[in-house]
py3Dmol code that shows the C-alpha trace and the ligand (Angstrom):
import py3Dmol

protein = """\
ATOM      1  CA  MET A   1      19.902   7.736  -2.591  1.00  0.00           C
ATOM      2  CA  GLU A   2      18.031  10.680  -1.044  1.00  0.00           C
ATOM      3  CA  ASN A   3      17.698  12.960  -4.088  1.00  0.00           C
ATOM      4  CA  VAL A   4      14.516  11.363  -5.284  1.00  0.00           C
ATOM      5  CA  LYS A   5      11.289  12.848  -6.540  1.00  0.00           C
ATOM      6  CA  ILE A   6       7.868  11.329  -7.114  1.00  0.00           C
ATOM      7  CA  ILE A   7       7.019  12.755 -10.536  1.00  0.00           C
ATOM      8  CA  GLY A   8       3.519  11.331 -10.831  1.00  0.00           C
ATOM      9  CA  CYS A   9       1.013   9.050  -9.192  1.00  0.00           C
ATOM     10  CA  GLY A  10      -2.330   7.418  -9.860  1.00  0.00           C
ATOM     11  CA  TYR A  11      -4.758   4.856  -8.510  1.00  0.00           C
ATOM     12  CA  ALA A  12      -7.364   2.393  -9.713  1.00  0.00           C
ATOM     13  CA  LYS A  13     -10.572   1.310  -7.989  1.00  0.00           C
ATOM     14  CA  ALA A  14     -12.104  -2.101  -8.435  1.00  0.00           C
ATOM     15  CA  GLU A  15     -15.528  -1.896 -10.069  1.00  0.00           C
ATOM     16  CA  LYS A  16     -17.930  -3.068  -7.366  1.00  0.00           C
ATOM     17  CA  LYS A  17     -18.497  -0.958  -4.267  1.00  0.00           C
ATOM     18  CA  LEU A  18     -19.476  -3.208  -1.402  1.00  0.00           C
ATOM     19  CA  PHE A  19     -21.125  -1.483   1.570  1.00  0.00           C
ATOM     20  CA  ASN A  20     -21.257  -2.826   5.114  1.00  0.00           C
ATOM     21  CA  THR A  21     -24.976  -3.380   4.632  1.00  0.00           C
ATOM     22  CA  ASP A  22     -24.162  -5.734   1.728  1.00  0.00           C
ATOM     23  CA  LEU A  23     -21.963  -7.759   4.102  1.00  0.00           C
ATOM     24  CA  GLU A  24     -24.814  -7.967   6.627  1.00  0.00           C
ATOM     25  CA  LYS A  25     -26.489 -10.256   4.074  1.00  0.00           C
ATOM     26  CA  ILE A  26     -23.480 -12.593   3.879  1.00  0.00           C
ATOM     27  CA  VAL A  27     -22.179 -12.930   7.479  1.00  0.00           C
ATOM     28  CA  ASP A  28     -23.436 -12.220  10.982  1.00  0.00           C
ATOM     29  CA  THR A  29     -22.272  -8.618  11.250  1.00  0.00           C
ATOM     30  CA  SER A  30     -23.685  -5.098  11.245  1.00  0.00           C
ATOM     31  CA  ASP A  31     -22.830  -1.735   9.732  1.00  0.00           C
ATOM     32  CA  GLU A  32     -22.667  -0.361  13.270  1.00  0.00           C
ATOM     33  CA  TRP A  33     -20.121  -2.975  14.451  1.00  0.00           C
ATOM     34  CA  ILE A  34     -17.872  -2.501  11.417  1.00  0.00           C
ATOM     35  CA  VAL A  35     -17.926   1.311  11.570  1.00  0.00           C
ATOM     36  CA  GLN A  36     -17.383   1.400  15.329  1.00  0.00           C
ATOM     37  CA  ARG A  37     -14.524  -1.151  15.400  1.00  0.00           C
ATOM     38  CA  THR A  38     -12.780  -0.216  12.149  1.00  0.00           C
ATOM     39  CA  GLY A  39     -14.065   3.059  10.629  1.00  0.00           C
ATOM     40  CA  ILE A  40     -14.749   1.226   7.350  1.00  0.00           C
ATOM     41  CA  HIS A  41     -18.010   2.021   5.499  1.00  0.00           C
ATOM     42  CA  SER A  42     -17.295   0.408   2.128  1.00  0.00           C
ATOM     43  CA  ARG A  43     -14.633  -1.278   0.020  1.00  0.00           C
ATOM     44  CA  TYR A  44     -14.199  -1.950  -3.723  1.00  0.00           C
ATOM     45  CA  ILE A  45     -14.157  -5.539  -4.951  1.00  0.00           C
ATOM     46  CA  THR A  46     -13.373  -6.821  -8.412  1.00  0.00           C
ATOM     47  CA  GLN A  47     -15.163  -9.695 -10.082  1.00  0.00           C
ATOM     48  CA  THR A  48     -13.589  -9.299 -13.506  1.00  0.00           C
ATOM     49  CA  LYS A  49     -10.081  -7.942 -13.050  1.00  0.00           C
ATOM     50  CA  ASN A  50      -6.807  -9.398 -11.966  1.00  0.00           C
ATOM     51  CA  THR A  51      -4.086  -7.684  -9.954  1.00  0.00           C
ATOM     52  CA  SER A  52      -2.103  -6.796 -13.088  1.00  0.00           C
ATOM     53  CA  ASP A  53      -5.199  -5.133 -14.642  1.00  0.00           C
ATOM     54  CA  LEU A  54      -5.659  -2.844 -11.634  1.00  0.00           C
ATOM     55  CA  ALA A  55      -1.897  -2.234 -11.497  1.00  0.00           C
ATOM     56  CA  PHE A  56      -1.900  -1.318 -15.193  1.00  0.00           C
ATOM     57  CA  GLU A  57      -4.788   1.153 -14.736  1.00  0.00           C
ATOM     58  CA  ALA A  58      -3.006   2.842 -11.835  1.00  0.00           C
ATOM     59  CA  ALA A  59       0.255   2.922 -13.825  1.00  0.00           C
ATOM     60  CA  LYS A  60      -1.411   4.602 -16.813  1.00  0.00           C
ATOM     61  CA  LYS A  61      -2.767   7.327 -14.524  1.00  0.00           C
ATOM     62  CA  ALA A  62       0.647   7.844 -12.918  1.00  0.00           C
ATOM     63  CA  ILE A  63       2.251   8.172 -16.369  1.00  0.00           C
ATOM     64  CA  LYS A  64      -0.396  10.711 -17.381  1.00  0.00           C
ATOM     65  CA  ASP A  65       0.097  12.622 -14.138  1.00  0.00           C
ATOM     66  CA  ALA A  66       3.870  12.715 -14.667  1.00  0.00           C
ATOM     67  CA  GLN A  67       3.425  13.758 -18.324  1.00  0.00           C
ATOM     68  CA  ILE A  68       6.231  11.486 -19.475  1.00  0.00           C
ATOM     69  CA  ASP A  69       6.551   9.089 -22.351  1.00  0.00           C
ATOM     70  CA  VAL A  70       6.019   5.507 -21.180  1.00  0.00           C
ATOM     71  CA  SER A  71       9.254   4.444 -22.920  1.00  0.00           C
ATOM     72  CA  LEU A  72      11.275   6.286 -20.234  1.00  0.00           C
ATOM     73  CA  ILE A  73      10.362   3.606 -17.685  1.00  0.00           C
ATOM     74  CA  ASP A  74      13.276   1.218 -17.245  1.00  0.00           C
ATOM     75  CA  CYS A  75      12.229  -0.575 -14.061  1.00  0.00           C
ATOM     76  CA  ILE A  76       8.871  -1.783 -12.709  1.00  0.00           C
ATOM     77  CA  LEU A  77       8.339  -2.979  -9.174  1.00  0.00           C
ATOM     78  CA  VAL A  78       4.993  -4.373  -8.089  1.00  0.00           C
ATOM     79  CA  ALA A  79       4.319  -4.881  -4.391  1.00  0.00           C
ATOM     80  CA  THR A  80       1.575  -7.476  -4.003  1.00  0.00           C
ATOM     81  CA  THR A  81       0.487 -10.441  -1.919  1.00  0.00           C
ATOM     82  CA  THR A  82      -2.070 -11.483  -4.523  1.00  0.00           C
ATOM     83  CA  PRO A  83      -0.236 -11.802  -7.865  1.00  0.00           C
ATOM     84  CA  ASP A  84      -2.115 -13.016 -10.949  1.00  0.00           C
ATOM     85  CA  CYS A  85      -0.045 -16.189 -10.865  1.00  0.00           C
ATOM     86  CA  ILE A  86       3.122 -17.580  -9.269  1.00  0.00           C
ATOM     87  CA  THR A  87       5.132 -16.807 -12.357  1.00  0.00           C
ATOM     88  CA  PRO A  88       5.517 -14.634 -14.377  1.00  0.00           C
ATOM     89  CA  SER A  89       5.569 -11.727 -11.971  1.00  0.00           C
ATOM     90  CA  THR A  90       2.759  -9.188 -11.976  1.00  0.00           C
ATOM     91  CA  ALA A  91       5.400  -6.564 -12.832  1.00  0.00           C
ATOM     92  CA  CYS A  92       6.288  -8.430 -16.051  1.00  0.00           C
ATOM     93  CA  LEU A  93       2.585  -8.602 -16.926  1.00  0.00           C
ATOM     94  CA  VAL A  94       2.285  -4.848 -16.360  1.00  0.00           C
ATOM     95  CA  GLN A  95       5.376  -4.274 -18.519  1.00  0.00           C
ATOM     96  CA  GLU A  96       3.676  -6.174 -21.338  1.00  0.00           C
ATOM     97  CA  LYS A  97       0.392  -4.263 -20.896  1.00  0.00           C
ATOM     98  CA  LEU A  98       2.290  -0.964 -21.040  1.00  0.00           C
ATOM     99  CA  GLY A  99       3.784  -2.007 -24.389  1.00  0.00           C
ATOM    100  CA  LEU A 100       7.316  -2.126 -23.003  1.00  0.00           C
ATOM    101  CA  ASN A 101       8.045  -5.666 -24.153  1.00  0.00           C
ATOM    102  CA  GLY A 102      10.716  -4.832 -26.635  1.00  0.00           C
ATOM    103  CA  GLN A 103      12.780  -2.516 -24.486  1.00  0.00           C
ATOM    104  CA  GLU A 104      15.240  -2.864 -21.641  1.00  0.00           C
ATOM    105  CA  CYS A 105      13.217  -2.816 -18.472  1.00  0.00           C
ATOM    106  CA  THR A 106      13.755  -4.707 -15.214  1.00  0.00           C
ATOM    107  CA  SER A 107      10.476  -5.887 -13.715  1.00  0.00           C
ATOM    108  CA  PHE A 108       9.774  -7.932 -10.610  1.00  0.00           C
ATOM    109  CA  ASP A 109       7.374  -8.310  -7.683  1.00  0.00           C
ATOM    110  CA  LEU A 110       7.984  -7.962  -3.990  1.00  0.00           C
ATOM    111  CA  ASN A 111       5.896  -9.198  -1.092  1.00  0.00           C
ATOM    112  CA  ALA A 112       5.989  -7.241   2.156  1.00  0.00           C
ATOM    113  CA  ALA A 113       2.213  -7.413   2.733  1.00  0.00           C
ATOM    114  CA  CYS A 114       0.761  -4.065   3.797  1.00  0.00           C
ATOM    115  CA  SER A 115       4.224  -2.485   3.990  1.00  0.00           C
ATOM    116  CA  GLY A 116       4.792  -3.422   0.339  1.00  0.00           C
ATOM    117  CA  PHE A 117       4.556   0.052  -1.154  1.00  0.00           C
ATOM    118  CA  VAL A 118       6.911   1.490   1.496  1.00  0.00           C
ATOM    119  CA  TYR A 119       9.387  -1.346   0.851  1.00  0.00           C
ATOM    120  CA  GLY A 120       8.978  -0.762  -2.907  1.00  0.00           C
ATOM    121  CA  LEU A 121       9.768   2.952  -2.697  1.00  0.00           C
ATOM    122  CA  SER A 122      12.656   2.273  -0.358  1.00  0.00           C
ATOM    123  CA  LEU A 123      14.188  -0.290  -2.713  1.00  0.00           C
ATOM    124  CA  ALA A 124      13.477   1.795  -5.810  1.00  0.00           C
ATOM    125  CA  SER A 125      15.208   4.837  -4.322  1.00  0.00           C
ATOM    126  CA  MET A 126      18.369   2.718  -3.982  1.00  0.00           C
ATOM    127  CA  MET A 127      17.933   1.358  -7.515  1.00  0.00           C
ATOM    128  CA  LEU A 128      17.986   4.891  -8.955  1.00  0.00           C
ATOM    129  CA  GLU A 129      21.788   4.510  -8.960  1.00  0.00           C
ATOM    130  CA  THR A 130      21.183   2.216 -11.955  1.00  0.00           C
ATOM    131  CA  TYR A 131      17.763   3.031 -13.437  1.00  0.00           C
ATOM    132  CA  SER A 132      16.367   6.399 -14.515  1.00  0.00           C
ATOM    133  CA  THR A 133      12.584   6.146 -14.133  1.00  0.00           C
ATOM    134  CA  ILE A 134      11.096   3.555 -11.819  1.00  0.00           C
ATOM    135  CA  LEU A 135       7.432   2.661 -11.650  1.00  0.00           C
ATOM    136  CA  VAL A 136       6.488   1.469  -8.159  1.00  0.00           C
ATOM    137  CA  ILE A 137       3.045  -0.087  -7.820  1.00  0.00           C
ATOM    138  CA  GLY A 138       1.079  -1.480  -4.887  1.00  0.00           C
ATOM    139  CA  ALA A 139      -1.731  -3.705  -6.183  1.00  0.00           C
ATOM    140  CA  GLU A 140      -4.052  -6.289  -4.694  1.00  0.00           C
ATOM    141  CA  THR A 141      -7.047  -8.461  -5.428  1.00  0.00           C
ATOM    142  CA  LEU A 142      -7.420  -9.574  -1.824  1.00  0.00           C
ATOM    143  CA  SER A 143     -11.007 -10.640  -2.458  1.00  0.00           C
ATOM    144  CA  LYS A 144      -9.632 -13.890  -3.938  1.00  0.00           C
ATOM    145  CA  ILE A 145      -7.885 -14.887  -0.669  1.00  0.00           C
ATOM    146  CA  ILE A 146     -10.689 -13.776   1.646  1.00  0.00           C
ATOM    147  CA  ASP A 147     -13.016 -16.320   3.198  1.00  0.00           C
ATOM    148  CA  TRP A 148     -16.358 -14.624   2.614  1.00  0.00           C
ATOM    149  CA  ASN A 149     -17.838 -16.719   5.438  1.00  0.00           C
ATOM    150  CA  ASP A 150     -15.364 -15.385   8.007  1.00  0.00           C
ATOM    151  CA  ARG A 151     -16.670 -12.179   9.572  1.00  0.00           C
ATOM    152  CA  ASN A 152     -13.333 -11.602  11.331  1.00  0.00           C
ATOM    153  CA  THR A 153     -11.635 -10.822   8.027  1.00  0.00           C
ATOM    154  CA  CYS A 154     -14.142 -10.322   5.218  1.00  0.00           C
ATOM    155  CA  VAL A 155     -15.342  -6.970   6.529  1.00  0.00           C
ATOM    156  CA  LEU A 156     -11.848  -5.481   6.523  1.00  0.00           C
ATOM    157  CA  PHE A 157     -10.317  -5.870   3.073  1.00  0.00           C
ATOM    158  CA  GLY A 158     -10.738  -4.511  -0.450  1.00  0.00           C
ATOM    159  CA  ASP A 159      -9.118  -4.578  -3.906  1.00  0.00           C
ATOM    160  CA  GLY A 160      -7.297  -1.795  -5.740  1.00  0.00           C
ATOM    161  CA  ALA A 161      -3.976  -0.418  -6.949  1.00  0.00           C
ATOM    162  CA  GLY A 162      -1.847   2.688  -6.669  1.00  0.00           C
ATOM    163  CA  ALA A 163       1.281   3.675  -8.579  1.00  0.00           C
ATOM    164  CA  ALA A 164       4.085   6.214  -8.342  1.00  0.00           C
ATOM    165  CA  LEU A 165       6.890   7.130 -10.733  1.00  0.00           C
ATOM    166  CA  ILE A 166      10.201   8.149  -9.274  1.00  0.00           C
ATOM    167  CA  GLN A 167      13.304   9.802 -10.702  1.00  0.00           C
ATOM    168  CA  LYS A 168      16.570  11.176  -9.384  1.00  0.00           C
ATOM    169  CA  SER A 169      16.148  14.904  -8.694  1.00  0.00           C
ATOM    170  CA  ASN A 170      17.554  17.640  -6.455  1.00  0.00           C
ATOM    171  CA  GLN A 171      14.031  18.958  -6.119  1.00  0.00           C
ATOM    172  CA  GLY A 172      12.821  16.113  -3.966  1.00  0.00           C
ATOM    173  CA  ARG A 173      14.051  14.082  -1.008  1.00  0.00           C
ATOM    174  CA  MET A 174      13.242  10.562   0.085  1.00  0.00           C
ATOM    175  CA  VAL A 175      14.540   8.820   3.199  1.00  0.00           C
ATOM    176  CA  SER A 176      13.401   5.353   4.173  1.00  0.00           C
ATOM    177  CA  PHE A 177      13.353   2.970   7.097  1.00  0.00           C
ATOM    178  CA  THR A 178      12.175  -0.648   6.914  1.00  0.00           C
ATOM    179  CA  LYS A 179      12.137  -3.515   9.368  1.00  0.00           C
ATOM    180  CA  SER A 180      10.822  -7.077   9.469  1.00  0.00           C
ATOM    181  CA  THR A 181      10.452  -9.615  12.227  1.00  0.00           C
ATOM    182  CA  GLY A 182       9.210 -13.183  12.120  1.00  0.00           C
ATOM    183  CA  ASP A 183       5.590 -13.977  12.964  1.00  0.00           C
ATOM    184  CA  LYS A 184       6.259 -17.344  14.605  1.00  0.00           C
ATOM    185  CA  ASP A 185       2.727 -17.600  15.977  1.00  0.00           C
ATOM    186  CA  GLY A 186       1.154 -17.031  12.565  1.00  0.00           C
ATOM    187  CA  PHE A 187      -0.945 -14.070  13.669  1.00  0.00           C
ATOM    188  CA  LEU A 188      -1.444 -12.938  10.093  1.00  0.00           C
ATOM    189  CA  MET A 189      -0.975 -15.333   7.234  1.00  0.00           C
ATOM    190  CA  CYS A 190      -2.298 -17.002   4.117  1.00  0.00           C
ATOM    191  CA  LYS A 191      -0.856 -20.506   4.036  1.00  0.00           C
ATOM    192  CA  GLY A 192      -1.604 -21.463   0.425  1.00  0.00           C
ATOM    193  CA  LEU A 193       1.127 -23.449  -1.301  1.00  0.00           C
ATOM    194  CA  SER A 194       2.862 -24.652   1.852  1.00  0.00           C
ATOM    195  CA  LEU A 195       3.902 -28.312   1.830  1.00  0.00           C
ATOM    196  CA  GLN A 196       0.968 -29.189   4.064  1.00  0.00           C
ATOM    197  CA  GLU A 197      -1.646 -27.178   2.163  1.00  0.00           C
ATOM    198  CA  LYS A 198      -2.153 -28.545  -1.300  1.00  0.00           C
ATOM    199  CA  GLU A 199      -4.921 -26.123  -2.087  1.00  0.00           C
ATOM    200  CA  MET A 200      -5.084 -22.353  -1.940  1.00  0.00           C
ATOM    201  CA  SER A 201      -6.119 -21.251   1.541  1.00  0.00           C
ATOM    202  CA  TYR A 202      -7.609 -18.063   2.949  1.00  0.00           C
ATOM    203  CA  LEU A 203      -6.162 -15.171   4.898  1.00  0.00           C
ATOM    204  CA  GLU A 204      -6.199 -15.848   8.632  1.00  0.00           C
ATOM    205  CA  MET A 205      -5.696 -13.181  11.258  1.00  0.00           C
ATOM    206  CA  ASN A 206      -5.546 -12.702  14.987  1.00  0.00           C
ATOM    207  CA  GLY A 207      -6.916  -9.153  14.975  1.00  0.00           C
ATOM    208  CA  LYS A 208      -5.955  -8.277  18.537  1.00  0.00           C
ATOM    209  CA  GLU A 209      -2.313  -9.295  18.071  1.00  0.00           C
ATOM    210  CA  VAL A 210      -2.082  -7.442  14.759  1.00  0.00           C
ATOM    211  CA  PHE A 211      -3.570  -4.378  16.435  1.00  0.00           C
ATOM    212  CA  ARG A 212      -0.968  -4.630  19.206  1.00  0.00           C
ATOM    213  CA  PHE A 213       1.845  -4.935  16.677  1.00  0.00           C
ATOM    214  CA  ALA A 214       0.551  -1.989  14.593  1.00  0.00           C
ATOM    215  CA  ILE A 215       0.405   0.521  17.435  1.00  0.00           C
ATOM    216  CA  GLU A 216       4.022  -0.243  18.332  1.00  0.00           C
ATOM    217  CA  ALA A 217       5.446  -0.606  14.826  1.00  0.00           C
ATOM    218  CA  MET A 218       4.037   2.560  13.252  1.00  0.00           C
ATOM    219  CA  PRO A 219       5.355   4.997  15.885  1.00  0.00           C
ATOM    220  CA  TYR A 220       8.712   3.171  15.877  1.00  0.00           C
ATOM    221  CA  SER A 221       9.045   3.470  12.086  1.00  0.00           C
ATOM    222  CA  ILE A 222       8.022   7.128  12.098  1.00  0.00           C
ATOM    223  CA  GLU A 223      10.539   7.961  14.823  1.00  0.00           C
ATOM    224  CA  LYS A 224      13.310   6.058  13.046  1.00  0.00           C
ATOM    225  CA  VAL A 225      12.759   7.667   9.657  1.00  0.00           C
ATOM    226  CA  LEU A 226      12.510  11.169  11.144  1.00  0.00           C
ATOM    227  CA  GLU A 227      15.734  10.567  13.038  1.00  0.00           C
ATOM    228  CA  LYS A 228      17.441   9.502   9.787  1.00  0.00           C
ATOM    229  CA  ALA A 229      16.034  12.525   7.950  1.00  0.00           C
ATOM    230  CA  ASN A 230      16.895  14.855  10.841  1.00  0.00           C
ATOM    231  CA  GLN A 231      13.302  16.075  11.111  1.00  0.00           C
ATOM    232  CA  LYS A 232      10.840  16.467  13.958  1.00  0.00           C
ATOM    233  CA  ILE A 233       7.286  15.226  14.137  1.00  0.00           C
ATOM    234  CA  GLU A 234       5.954  18.798  14.199  1.00  0.00           C
ATOM    235  CA  ASP A 235       7.758  19.532  10.888  1.00  0.00           C
ATOM    236  CA  ILE A 236       5.540  17.051   9.022  1.00  0.00           C
ATOM    237  CA  ASP A 237       2.638  18.514   7.050  1.00  0.00           C
ATOM    238  CA  LEU A 238       0.959  15.252   6.092  1.00  0.00           C
ATOM    239  CA  PHE A 239       1.071  11.639   7.267  1.00  0.00           C
ATOM    240  CA  ILE A 240      -0.137   8.930   4.885  1.00  0.00           C
ATOM    241  CA  PRO A 241      -0.406   5.701   6.879  1.00  0.00           C
ATOM    242  CA  HIS A 242      -1.471   2.208   5.912  1.00  0.00           C
ATOM    243  CA  GLN A 243      -5.275   2.228   5.961  1.00  0.00           C
ATOM    244  CA  ALA A 244      -6.256  -0.693   8.194  1.00  0.00           C
ATOM    245  CA  ASN A 245      -8.342   0.607  11.060  1.00  0.00           C
ATOM    246  CA  ILE A 246      -9.274   4.115  12.260  1.00  0.00           C
ATOM    247  CA  ARG A 247      -8.703   3.039  15.865  1.00  0.00           C
ATOM    248  CA  ILE A 248      -5.089   2.131  15.064  1.00  0.00           C
ATOM    249  CA  LEU A 249      -4.575   5.570  13.483  1.00  0.00           C
ATOM    250  CA  LYS A 250      -6.165   7.382  16.436  1.00  0.00           C
ATOM    251  CA  HIS A 251      -3.994   5.413  18.841  1.00  0.00           C
ATOM    252  CA  VAL A 252      -0.828   6.320  16.927  1.00  0.00           C
ATOM    253  CA  ALA A 253      -1.875   9.973  16.599  1.00  0.00           C
ATOM    254  CA  LYS A 254      -2.476  10.243  20.338  1.00  0.00           C
ATOM    255  CA  LYS A 255       0.730   8.462  21.272  1.00  0.00           C
ATOM    256  CA  MET A 256       2.805  10.664  18.953  1.00  0.00           C
ATOM    257  CA  LYS A 257       0.853  13.882  19.601  1.00  0.00           C
ATOM    258  CA  ILE A 258      -0.062  14.286  15.925  1.00  0.00           C
ATOM    259  CA  ASP A 259      -3.185  16.385  15.168  1.00  0.00           C
ATOM    260  CA  PHE A 260      -5.565  14.048  13.386  1.00  0.00           C
ATOM    261  CA  ASP A 261      -6.140  16.550  10.563  1.00  0.00           C
ATOM    262  CA  ARG A 262      -2.522  15.961   9.476  1.00  0.00           C
ATOM    263  CA  ILE A 263      -3.329  12.285   8.815  1.00  0.00           C
ATOM    264  CA  PHE A 264      -4.800  11.316   5.456  1.00  0.00           C
ATOM    265  CA  VAL A 265      -7.594   8.761   5.802  1.00  0.00           C
ATOM    266  CA  ASN A 266      -9.549   6.963   3.074  1.00  0.00           C
ATOM    267  CA  LEU A 267     -10.136   3.596   4.765  1.00  0.00           C
ATOM    268  CA  ASP A 268     -13.775   4.579   5.255  1.00  0.00           C
ATOM    269  CA  GLU A 269     -14.204   4.276   1.467  1.00  0.00           C
ATOM    270  CA  PHE A 270     -11.547   1.660   0.473  1.00  0.00           C
ATOM    271  CA  GLY A 271     -11.144  -0.603   3.502  1.00  0.00           C
ATOM    272  CA  ASN A 272      -7.729  -2.234   3.819  1.00  0.00           C
ATOM    273  CA  THR A 273      -6.134  -2.836   0.415  1.00  0.00           C
ATOM    274  CA  SER A 274      -2.809  -4.102   1.849  1.00  0.00           C
ATOM    275  CA  SER A 275       0.135  -3.274  -0.490  1.00  0.00           C
ATOM    276  CA  ALA A 276      -2.086  -0.882  -2.447  1.00  0.00           C
ATOM    277  CA  SER A 277      -3.347   1.115   0.513  1.00  0.00           C
ATOM    278  CA  ILE A 278      -0.600   3.753   0.914  1.00  0.00           C
ATOM    279  CA  ALA A 279      -0.164   4.032  -2.864  1.00  0.00           C
ATOM    280  CA  ILE A 280      -3.881   4.700  -3.363  1.00  0.00           C
ATOM    281  CA  ALA A 281      -3.958   7.158  -0.457  1.00  0.00           C
ATOM    282  CA  LEU A 282      -0.949   9.067  -1.826  1.00  0.00           C
ATOM    283  CA  ALA A 283      -2.495   9.394  -5.285  1.00  0.00           C
ATOM    284  CA  GLN A 284      -5.893  10.319  -3.864  1.00  0.00           C
ATOM    285  CA  ALA A 285      -4.387  12.954  -1.557  1.00  0.00           C
ATOM    286  CA  LYS A 286      -2.636  14.465  -4.581  1.00  0.00           C
ATOM    287  CA  GLU A 287      -5.827  14.340  -6.661  1.00  0.00           C
ATOM    288  CA  GLN A 288      -7.668  16.163  -3.854  1.00  0.00           C
ATOM    289  CA  GLY A 289      -5.051  18.939  -3.843  1.00  0.00           C
ATOM    290  CA  LYS A 290      -3.797  18.025  -0.379  1.00  0.00           C
ATOM    291  CA  ILE A 291      -0.165  17.730  -1.496  1.00  0.00           C
ATOM    292  CA  LYS A 292       1.662  20.951  -2.333  1.00  0.00           C
ATOM    293  CA  LYS A 293       5.185  21.657  -3.508  1.00  0.00           C
ATOM    294  CA  GLY A 294       7.694  21.823  -0.667  1.00  0.00           C
ATOM    295  CA  MET A 295       5.535  19.798   1.712  1.00  0.00           C
ATOM    296  CA  LYS A 296       7.113  17.344   4.136  1.00  0.00           C
ATOM    297  CA  MET A 297       5.346  14.023   4.386  1.00  0.00           C
ATOM    298  CA  VAL A 298       5.649  10.625   6.028  1.00  0.00           C
ATOM    299  CA  LEU A 299       4.234   7.411   4.577  1.00  0.00           C
ATOM    300  CA  THR A 300       4.120   4.518   7.026  1.00  0.00           C
ATOM    301  CA  GLY A 301       2.985   0.912   6.917  1.00  0.00           C
ATOM    302  CA  PHE A 302       2.826  -2.334   8.855  1.00  0.00           C
ATOM    303  CA  GLY A 303       1.771  -5.761   7.739  1.00  0.00           C
ATOM    304  CA  ALA A 304       2.090  -9.503   7.713  1.00  0.00           C
ATOM    305  CA  GLY A 305       5.563 -10.868   8.160  1.00  0.00           C
ATOM    306  CA  PHE A 306       5.658  -8.897  10.341  1.00  0.00           C
ATOM    307  CA  THR A 307       6.899  -5.995   8.242  1.00  0.00           C
ATOM    308  CA  SER A 308       6.885  -2.275   8.920  1.00  0.00           C
ATOM    309  CA  GLY A 309       8.498   0.880   7.644  1.00  0.00           C
ATOM    310  CA  ALA A 310       8.243   4.545   6.813  1.00  0.00           C
ATOM    311  CA  ILE A 311       9.253   6.950   4.060  1.00  0.00           C
ATOM    312  CA  TYR A 312      10.050  10.611   4.672  1.00  0.00           C
ATOM    313  CA  LEU A 313       9.320  12.714   1.586  1.00  0.00           C
ATOM    314  CA  GLU A 314       9.951  16.299   0.583  1.00  0.00           C
ATOM    315  CA  TRP A 315       7.596  16.967  -2.298  1.00  0.00           C
TER     316      TRP A 315
END
"""
ligand_1 = """\
51
ACO
N -19.134 -8.326 13.048
C -19.647 -8.541 14.261
N -18.945 -9.081 15.264
C -17.675 -9.419 15.009
C -17.080 -9.236 13.755
C -17.877 -8.673 12.742
N -17.408 -8.448 11.511
N -15.805 -9.665 13.808
C -15.604 -10.110 15.063
N -16.731 -9.962 15.772
C -16.974 -10.336 17.151
C -16.008 -11.362 17.669
O -16.453 -12.657 17.317
C -16.059 -11.120 19.165
O -17.199 -11.729 19.665
P -17.175 -12.458 21.123
O -16.846 -11.335 22.082
O -18.556 -12.982 21.258
O -16.098 -13.469 21.034
C -16.274 -9.615 19.257
O -16.770 -9.193 17.975
C -15.023 -8.830 19.560
O -14.035 -9.301 18.683
P -12.587 -8.740 18.770
O -11.708 -9.498 17.860
O -12.203 -8.626 20.209
O -12.807 -7.255 18.213
P -11.792 -6.074 18.177
O -12.322 -4.925 18.922
O -10.383 -6.519 18.485
O -11.828 -5.671 16.648
C -10.573 -5.958 14.631
C -11.460 -6.614 15.658
C -11.350 -4.876 13.942
C -10.147 -7.002 13.629
C -9.343 -5.331 15.341
O -8.759 -6.262 16.215
C -8.316 -4.850 14.367
O -8.554 -3.937 13.607
N -7.122 -5.441 14.383
C -6.100 -5.078 13.419
C -6.406 -5.774 12.155
C -5.616 -5.270 11.010
O -5.173 -4.137 10.997
N -5.409 -6.160 10.056
C -4.736 -5.917 8.880
C -3.313 -5.489 9.059
S -2.076 -6.147 8.117
C -2.684 -6.543 6.682
O -3.453 -5.798 6.228
C -2.310 -7.757 5.926
"""
view = py3Dmol.view(width=600, height=400)
view.addModel(protein, "pdb")
view.setStyle({"model": 0}, {"cartoon": {"style": "trace"}})
view.addModel(ligand_1, "xyz")
view.setStyle({"model": 1}, {"stick": {}})
view.zoomTo()
view.show()
């Protein structure tokens, strides 16, 4: 369904802000290296909260922003790679925290790594044939699957959550494109719970290969979604991409001839929060007054799987 409107959004930060200089004390790295290679200056890490807590905080803000009664929500989708537990789903935990236990609500998680929020919105827009008000959340506590002795990964990631509420409406438009391919070489994975690994393991990444994938996948997704929506790149007022690395974004901007001031960036503050990244960026852009009625936007992500996708939005 294309007649879809985001009626509210919100985000939650984890409580501890970790600067690059803090990481210099843990691994052999430097603020200069991290800023130069990634654009990241800080990230937020939680030591007390679980994914469902951050998701709940973001959801409450989205509900407030939308000015609706919580009881209208009849479906909750949480995109995460770091759920509180294997079962129940983080979405069911959020449902309980929102006080929606006793009512008819369909809640479940999805895992599409850093494309999770894009996949969530895409799926939710189709589900609006059945449900009236869908809460889509991207939430992560990546700090629990990061090896804090591995400088290749620990400097990149952060915790957080973002949420959006969607409804059927003629006043908005949403078009989506998603794609996944296998990662047979295991360039980006967290093996925990495989038959061979009896204990939880850490996130492992071949940064160069992921970089290579990202600079192909993002332009491809943007082109595909614009083609579906019958729009041109120059029609887009604001791009909200997955926040992984400033060099990836600059590469994509150059390749697609997008002025960099049309790209929303907050990775300098948040680092890479995987499924939460686009959701946080969307809510923060709105909070900063960067999203106006009638604007045309593209959200785009890429992540482990490999997964990728884009959402075209008319606000
Ligand atoms: N501090 C200092 N030196 C470091 C660090 C660090 N934190 N990390 C790596 N290095 C070293 C390496 O050991 C290497 O040293 P060597 O030359 O002596 O072997 C050197 O720096 C260069 O390493 P590269 O891996 O070549 O550095 P590169 O320029 O490729 O940057 C980076 C690495 C930032 C990871 C980059 O490849 C990248 O951003 N890739 C994409 C990663 C990404 O987007 N991941 C998440 C996407 S999906 C998801 O979020 C789940």
